[in-house]
C-alpha positions in Angstrom: 3.4 62.1 67.4 5.6 60.4 64.8 6.1 56.7 63.9 8.8 56.3 66.7 6.4 57.7 69.2 3.7 55.4 68.1 6.1 52.4 68.5 7.0 53.5 72.0 3.3 54.0 72.9 2.6 50.2 72.2 5.8 49.0 73.9 7.7 48.0 70.6 11.4 47.8 71.3 14.2 46.2 69.2 17.9 46.6 69.6 19.5 49.0 67.2 21.3 46.0 65.7 18.7 43.7 64.4 18.3 41.2 61.5 14.8 40.2 60.6 15.9 36.6 60.1 15.7 36.2 63.8 11.9 35.7 63.3 13.0 32.2 62.2 16.1 31.6 64.2 14.7 32.6 67.6 12.4 29.5 67.5 12.8 26.1 69.1 14.0 23.8 66.3 11.9 20.9 67.4 8.6 22.8 67.0 6.5 22.3 63.9 6.7 25.2 61.5 5.1 24.3 58.2 2.6 21.8 57.0 2.7 21.1 53.3 1.5 18.3 50.9 5.1 17.4 50.1 5.9 17.0 53.8 6.0 18.9 57.2 8.9 20.9 58.3 10.1 21.8 61.8 11.7 25.0 62.6 14.9 23.2 62.6 14.3 22.0 59.0 13.6 25.5 57.9 16.6 27.0 59.7 18.8 24.4 58.0 17.4 25.0 54.5 17.6 28.8 55.0 21.3 28.5 56.1 22.1 26.4 53.0 20.3 28.9 50.7 22.1 31.8 52.2 25.5 30.1 51.9 24.7 29.2 48.2 23.9 32.8 47.3 27.1 34.0 48.9 29.0 31.2 47.1 27.5 32.4 44.0 29.0 35.8 44.4 26.2 37.8 46.0 27.4 40.4 48.5 25.7 42.3 51.3 22.9 44.6 49.9 22.5 42.7 46.7 19.0 42.0 45.7 17.7 38.4 45.2 14.6 37.9 43.0 12.4 35.1 44.5 9.8 33.6 42.1 8.5 30.7 44.2 5.3 28.8 44.9 4.1 28.6 48.4 6.4 25.8 49.6 8.6 25.5 52.7 11.6 26.6 50.6 10.0 30.1 50.2 10.2 31.3 53.8 13.6 29.5 54.1 14.8 31.6 51.1 13.5 34.8 52.5 15.2 34.2 55.9 18.3 32.7 54.5 18.8 35.6 52.2 18.3 38.2 54.9 20.6 36.4 57.4 23.2 36.5 54.7 22.8 40.2 54.4 21.0 40.1 51.1 17.7 41.6 50.1 15.0 39.1 48.9 12.3 40.3 46.5 9.0 38.7 46.7 7.5 38.7 43.3 4.1 37.8 41.9 4.3 34.4 40.2 1.7 35.4 37.6 4.0 38.1 36.2 4.6 38.2 32.4 7.9 37.9 30.7 7.9 41.6 30.2 7.4 42.3 33.9 10.0 39.8 35.0 12.5 41.5 32.7 11.5 44.8 34.3 12.0 43.6 37.9 15.4 42.3 37.0 16.5 45.5 35.4 14.8 47.9 37.9 16.3 46.1 40.9 19.7 45.3 39.6 19.2 41.8 41.1 22.3 39.6 41.2 20.5 36.2 41.6 17.0 34.5 41.1 15.7 31.6 42.9 12.6 30.0 41.2 10.3 27.1 41.4 10.7 24.5 38.7 7.7 25.5 36.5 9.0 29.1 36.0 12.4 28.3 34.6 11.6 29.5 31.1 11.1 33.0 32.4 14.7 33.2 33.4 16.3 31.3 30.5 18.1 34.5 29.1 18.6 36.2 32.5 22.2 37.5 33.0 22.3 36.7 36.6 23.0 33.6 38.8 19.7 31.5 38.5 18.9 28.7 41.1 16.2 26.2 40.4 14.6 25.1 43.7 13.7 21.7 42.3 17.3 20.9 41.9 18.3 22.2 45.5 21.7 23.4 44.2 22.4 24.5 47.8 22.0 20.9 49.3 25.8 20.4 49.9 26.1 23.8 51.6 26.6 24.1 55.4 23.4 24.1 57.4 24.6 26.9 59.7 25.1 30.5 58.7 26.3 33.4 60.8 23.9 36.3 61.0 25.1 39.3 58.9 25.1 42.4 61.1 22.3 44.7 60.2 20.7 47.8 61.8 17.0 47.6 62.4 16.5 50.4 59.8 18.4 48.9 57.1 16.9 47.7 53.9 15.6 44.1 54.4 13.2 42.9 51.7 11.1 44.2 48.8 7.8 43.8 47.2 6.3 45.4 44.1 3.1 47.2 44.0 0.4 46.0 41.7 1.2 48.6 39.0 -2.4 49.4 38.3 -1.2 52.7 36.7 2.2 52.7 35.0 5.0 50.3 36.0 5.1 48.5 39.3 6.8 50.2 42.2 9.6 48.6 44.2 8.4 49.0 47.9 11.4 48.9 50.2 11.0 47.5 53.7 13.3 47.6 56.7 14.3 44.8 59.1 12.2 46.3 61.8 9.0 46.3 59.7 8.0 42.6 59.9 8.5 42.5 63.7 6.3 45.6 64.0 3.3 44.2 62.4 3.6 41.1 64.4 3.7 43.2 67.6 0.8 45.4 66.6 -1.9 43.7 64.4 -1.0 40.0 65.1 -0.8 40.5 68.8 -3.8 42.7 69.5 -6.3 41.7 66.7 -5.3 38.0 65.9 -4.3 37.4 69.5 -2.0 34.7 67.9 -0.2 32.2 70.1 2.3 29.4 69.6 -0.7 27.0 69.4 -2.2 28.5 66.4 -1.9 27.1 62.8 -2.2 29.8 60.0 -3.7 29.1 56.7 -3.3 32.0 54.2 -5.0 31.4 50.9 -3.3 34.7 49.5 0.1 33.9 48.5 3.4 34.8 50.3 4.5 37.2 47.6 1.5 39.3 48.6 2.4 41.5 51.6 -0.9 40.3 53.3 0.2 36.7 52.6 3.8 37.2 53.8 2.5 38.4 57.2 0.0 35.7 57.4 2.1 32.6 56.4 5.6 33.7 57.6 5.8 36.8 59.9 2.9 36.1 62.3 3.5 32.3 63.0 7.3 32.7 63.1 7.1 35.5 65.6 5.5 33.4 68.2 6.6 29.9 67.2 3.2 28.9 65.6 2.8 26.9 62.3 1.4 27.7 59.0 -0.1 25.7 56.2 1.4 26.4 52.7 -0.5 25.5 49.5 1.4 25.5 46.3 -0.1 26.5 43.0 -3.7 27.7 42.4 -6.0 27.8 45.5 -9.1 26.2 44.1 -12.0 25.8 46.6 -11.6 22.0 46.6 -8.0 22.2 47.4 -8.6 24.7 50.1 -11.1 22.6 51.7 -8.8 19.7 51.6 -6.0 21.7 53.4 -8.5 22.6 56.1 -9.7 19.1 56.6 -6.2 17.7 56.6 -4.1 20.3 58.5 -6.8 21.8 60.9 -5.8 25.4 60.9 -7.1 27.8 63.6 -6.9 31.1 61.7 -8.0 31.3 58.0 -7.0 34.3 55.9 -8.7 35.2 52.7 -10.1 37.9 50.4 -13.7 38.7 49.7 -13.3 37.2 46.2 -11.9 34.0 47.8 -14.5 33.7 50.5 -17.2 34.2 47.7 -15.7 31.4 45.7 -15.5 29.1 48.7 -19.2 29.9 49.8 -20.5 29.2 46.2 -18.7 25.9 45.6 -20.6 22.7 46.0 -17.7 21.1 47.9 -18.3 23.3 50.8 -20.5 20.7 52.2 -17.5 18.6 52.8 -15.4 20.9 54.8 -15.0 20.7 58.5 -14.3 24.1 60.0 -14.4 23.1 63.7 -10.7 23.8 64.1 -10.9 27.4 62.8 -11.3 30.0 65.6 -10.9 33.2 63.3 -11.5 34.2 59.7 -9.8 37.2 58.4 -10.5 39.2 55.2 -8.6 42.2 53.7 -7.6 43.9 50.4 -11.2 44.6 49.1 -14.5 45.6 50.6 -16.3 42.7 52.3 -19.9 42.4 51.4 -22.2 42.5 54.5 -24.4 39.8 52.8 -21.4 37.4 52.4 -20.3 38.1 55.9 -23.8 37.2 57.2 -23.9 34.0 55.1 -20.6 32.9 56.4 -21.5 33.5 60.0 -24.8 31.7 59.6 -23.1 28.6 58.0 -20.0 28.3 60.3 -20.8 30.3 63.3 -17.7 32.2 62.5 -17.4 36.0 61.8 -15.1 37.2 59.0 -13.0 40.0 60.7 -12.4 42.6 58.0 -9.4 44.9 57.8 -7.4 47.1 55.4 -3.8 47.2 54.7 -1.3 47.9 51.8 2.0 46.9 50.6 3.5 50.2 51.6 2.4 49.6 55.2 3.2 45.8 54.9 0.1 44.6 56.5 -3.3 45.8 58.2 -3.7 49.0 59.9 -7.4 49.3 60.0 -9.4 46.4 61.5 -12.6 45.1 63.1 -12.2 42.6 65.8 -14.2 39.5 66.8 -15.8 41.5 69.7 -16.3 44.7 67.8 -17.5 44.9 64.2 -19.6 47.1 62.0 -20.9 45.7 58.7 -19.3 47.4 55.7 -16.6 49.1 57.8 -12.8 48.5 57.3 -12.5 48.8 61.0 -10.9 51.1 63.5 -7.2 52.1 63.7 -4.9 49.3 64.9 -2.8 50.3 67.9 0.5 51.6 66.8 -0.8 53.4 63.8 -2.3 56.8 63.1 -5.0 57.7 60.4 -6.0 61.1 59.1 -8.6 62.0 56.5 -7.7 65.2 54.4 -10.4 67.2 52.7 -9.7 68.9 49.3 -8.9 72.1 51.4 -6.1 70.2 53.3 -7.8 70.1 56.6 -8.7 67.1 58.7 -12.1 65.7 58.0 -14.8 65.7 60.8 -16.9 62.7 61.6 -19.0 61.5 58.7 -17.1 63.8 56.3 -15.2 62.4 53.4 -11.3 62.7 53.1 -8.4 61.1 51.5 -6.8 58.6 53.9 -3.2 59.0 55.1 -1.6 56.5 57.4 1.5 56.5 59.7 3.2 53.6 61.5 6.6 52.2 61.9 6.1 49.5 59.3 5.6 52.1 56.6 8.0 52.0 53.6 10.1 55.1 53.3 10.8 54.8 49.6 9.9 53.4 46.1 13.1 52.1 44.6 14.4 54.4 41.8 11.0 56.4 41.9 12.0 59.7 43.8 9.0 61.6 42.3 6.5 59.0 43.3 8.1 58.6 46.7 7.8 62.4 47.2 4.2 62.4 46.1 3.2 59.5 48.4 5.4 59.4 51.4 5.6 62.8 53.1 6.8 63.4 56.8 6.1 59.9 57.9 2.6 59.9 56.3 1.7 57.6 53.3 -1.0 58.9 51.2 -3.3 56.0 50.2 -5.2 57.8 47.5 -8.5 56.2 49.1 -11.5 58.2 50.1 -13.1 57.3 53.5 -15.5 58.5 56.1 -15.1 57.9 59.8 -18.1 57.6 62.2 -18.4 58.8 65.8 -17.3 55.3 67.0 -14.0 55.6 65.0 -15.0 53.1 62.3 -13.8 53.9 58.7 -15.9 53.3 55.6 -14.4 53.1 52.1 -15.9 55.4 49.6 -13.7 54.8 46.6 -10.5 56.0 45.0 -9.9 59.8 45.2 -9.7 59.9 41.3 -12.7 57.7 40.4 -15.4 60.2 40.4 -16.9 60.5 36.9 -19.8 62.5 35.4 -22.3 60.4 33.4 -25.3 62.3 31.8 -24.3 65.4 33.6 -24.4 63.8 37.1 -21.5 62.7 39.2 -21.1 58.9 39.9 -18.8 56.6 41.9 -18.7 53.3 40.0 -17.8 51.4 43.1 -21.2 52.1 44.8 -22.9 50.7 41.8 -20.7 47.6 42.0 -21.5 47.2 45.7 -25.2 47.3 44.8 -24.9 44.7 42.2 -23.0 42.5 44.5 -26.0 42.5 46.9 -28.3 41.1 44.3 -29.2 37.5 45.1 -28.3 36.3 41.6 -24.8 37.8 41.5 -21.7 35.8 42.4 -19.5 38.9 41.8 -19.4 42.0 39.8 -17.0 44.7 38.7 -18.2 48.3 37.6 -15.9 50.7 35.8 -16.3 54.0 34.0 -15.5 53.4 30.3 -14.7 56.1 27.7 -16.9 56.4 24.5 -15.7 57.3 21.0 -17.3 60.8 21.3 -15.4 61.5 24.5 -18.2 60.9 26.9 -18.1 58.3 29.7 -20.4 55.4 30.3 -20.9 53.0 33.2 -20.2 49.3 32.5 -20.7 46.3 34.6 -19.1 42.8 34.2 -21.1 40.3 36.1 -20.5 36.6 36.9 -24.1 35.3 37.8 -25.0 32.4 39.8 -27.0 31.0 37.0 -27.2 31.8 33.3 -27.1 35.5 32.4 -29.9 36.7 30.2 -31.9 39.8 29.2 -34.3 39.4 32.1 -31.4 39.3 34.6 -29.8 42.3 32.9 -33.1 44.3 33.3 -33.5 43.2 37.0 -30.0 44.2 37.8 -30.6 47.7 36.4 -33.8 48.0 38.4 -32.0 46.8 41.5 -29.2 49.4 41.1 -31.7 52.2 40.6 -33.8 51.1 43.6 -30.7 50.7 45.9 -29.0 54.0 44.8 -30.6 56.8 42.8 -32.2 56.6 39.4 -29.2 57.8 37.5 -26.7 55.4 39.3 -26.9 52.2 37.2 -24.9 50.4 34.7 -25.6 51.4 31.1 -24.2 48.2 29.9 -23.9 44.8 31.5 -21.7 41.9 30.3 -22.1 38.4 31.7 -19.0 36.3 32.2 -18.6 32.8 33.7 -15.9 34.3 36.0 -14.2 37.5 36.5 -10.4 37.8 35.8 -8.2 37.9 38.9 -4.8 39.2 39.6 -2.1 37.0 41.3 -3.5 38.2 44.6 -7.1 37.1 43.7 -8.4 40.6 43.4 -10.6 41.3 40.4 -8.3 42.3 37.6 -9.9 45.6 36.5 -7.2 46.4 34.0 -7.7 43.0 32.3 -11.4 43.9 31.9 -10.3 47.1 30.4 -8.1 45.5 28.0 -10.8 43.0 27.0 -12.8 46.0 25.7 -9.9 47.4 23.6 -9.7 44.2 21.6 -13.3 43.7 20.8 
């Protein structure tokens, strides 16, 4: 069964001629689309702004197929820019707004973008760009027509890009088609979220993140629901304020975000009565955190797993069926296989490297043929993640395929030590990595953000805890206490930043 067969098996059907901007334009203009602190927008408001932006990009000289770099805060202009660019036949690129100047220059050069649209605070990054630059604060499109004819596109044409996180080497441009967004709405959003036009989605992860794009734009737009957009950094206090003010029904987060919310004193002020569903993805959710959240709010956190290459979640628990520590079961419309080192499919409870197939999967990395050939083969995407599957079809993450290290002559997965530390009652969050020593050996190092002050007594207790939870040789040889662990733009723990901190000490 290939990706097309999978799509047919779940009743997914699009005309051959399809432009993904229909996700916006197929909605009733009078319905509410976006709640934001600067003001609320109806679908008609977003459609008009999207048309103006698309017209402005065409007037600036962009032609069909040109890439447009979007460097925007989560504001109603962002989904308008995405949809307006696609409707004009252009290809929007959703870029992490915590990118450095070096990365921004790389994105412009790698993509050959012909235009940039940025929020006001990011203008300096594009001061020397040799392309058309539009500052969203100036609304240079305000005098453009508020209607825009749909550029004819095939459902399999290139529609939009995101860049991978680039944890090893330069980030990779992940190319998605016009049919991909509609597919994740038809599969995950319909069967797991059970989203309807009455829902209000609040995604703390940002739109530039594939997870956030689905949560804030694709899913609500696909059914005529609404979304809450929060510009700038999502501190716990600001998130609680959005929940109290805009009354979302679906809350999307990451384990690190739920941890930050649960440990903030302001949580006593939040009214979660409107929320019917909490979703987590991108990292492993601690069973302890899930239990605490359930006890506090009588709401389960439904955990899933997705990727930029697949655009959204393809493994998920559900409200009705969950297993602690599991990424979930296969979402309808996708296939999963676990391959052993011998190249055969793993049996139940046997480890294998996960490969995933589904119509939303990207078919190429831009300008990276070798990496494309390595990762995307015969419709399968190799995730590089090790999993086991139990007899009930639930998948359990075991780490990266390449993170097994030998310490003191014995094999260790740093991630299992990290999980053990996170279960300690005095730990807010922890990160564990294998670090090279000057003599060529490898040691296991932990960075821990404790709930109280870190000291030698806590350090010794954490070592005892890890040894007791795992095996005597599986413990961090060095523990560094930090007030908070560094985060990426998608609020995952920034493991590369921790490594860089060690190189400058």
